[in-house]
C-alpha positions as CSV (number, residue, x, y, z in Angstrom):
1,M,8.3,-5.7,-12.0
2,D,4.8,-3.7,-11.8
3,S,4.8,-0.6,-14.3
4,F,3.7,2.7,-12.6
5,D,-0.1,1.9,-13.9
6,E,-0.1,-1.2,-11.9
7,A,1.2,0.3,-9.0
8,Y,-1.1,3.3,-9.0
9,A,-4.2,0.7,-9.8
10,R,-3.0,-1.2,-6.4
11,Y,-2.9,2.2,-4.5
12,L,-6.7,3.2,-5.8
13,K,-8.1,-0.9,-4.7
14,F,-6.4,0.0,-1.5
15,L,-7.8,3.3,-1.0
16,A,-11.5,1.8,-1.9
17,L,-10.8,-1.3,1.0
18,L,-9.8,1.4,3.5
19,D,-13.4,3.2,2.4
20,R,-15.2,0.2,2.9
21,T,-14.1,-1.5,6.1
22,D,-14.8,-0.5,9.7
23,D,-12.5,-2.9,11.4
24,I,-9.0,-0.5,12.9
25,G,-7.1,-3.4,12.5
26,E,-7.7,-3.6,8.8
27,K,-7.6,0.3,8.1
28,N,-3.9,0.0,10.1
29,L,-2.6,-2.6,7.5
30,L,-4.6,-0.9,4.5
31,F,-3.1,2.4,5.7
32,R,0.5,1.1,6.2
33,Q,0.5,-0.5,2.6
34,L,-1.1,2.8,1.2
35,T,1.6,4.7,2.4
36,Q,4.6,2.1,0.8
37,L,2.7,2.8,-2.0
38,L,2.8,6.2,-2.1
39,A,6.7,6.1,-1.4
40,D,7.4,3.6,-4.4
41,L,5.0,5.8,-6.8
42,E,6.9,8.8,-6.1
43,R,10.4,7.3,-6.1
44,R,9.2,6.4,-9.6
45,L,8.3,9.5,-10.6
46,N,11.4,11.4,-9.4
47,G,13.4,8.6,-11.0
48,S,15.1,7.8,-8.4
49,D,14.1,4.4,-7.7
50,T,12.6,1.8,-10.6
51,S,12.9,-1.2,-8.1
52,P,9.1,-1.8,-6.8
53,V,8.2,-2.0,-3.1
54,S,8.0,-5.9,-2.3
55,D,5.3,-8.0,-2.8
56,E,5.4,-9.6,1.0
57,L,3.9,-6.1,1.9
58,Y,0.7,-6.5,-0.3
59,C,0.9,-10.7,1.3
60,E,1.6,-10.1,4.7
61,E,-0.3,-11.3,7.7
62,A,-2.2,-8.6,9.3
63,N,-1.0,-7.6,13.0
64,F,-4.2,-6.5,14.1
65,N,-3.1,-5.1,17.4
66,Y,-4.7,-1.3,17.7
67,T,-2.9,0.7,20.2
68,S,-4.3,4.2,21.0
């Protein structure tokens, strides 16, 4: 189980990657990961959930289909 600090460090890492990429598909994937991490961090802060988001989210293969 990740600690809050480890989850926050992962969030900062994904945020930095989002700023560095120009690929729309990668941006979409990173945005979804950031959204999940923020929800997880909020649950931890509120004390309503102590279980981390599944690591599958961070290791999943990207679906790079951009739809507008």
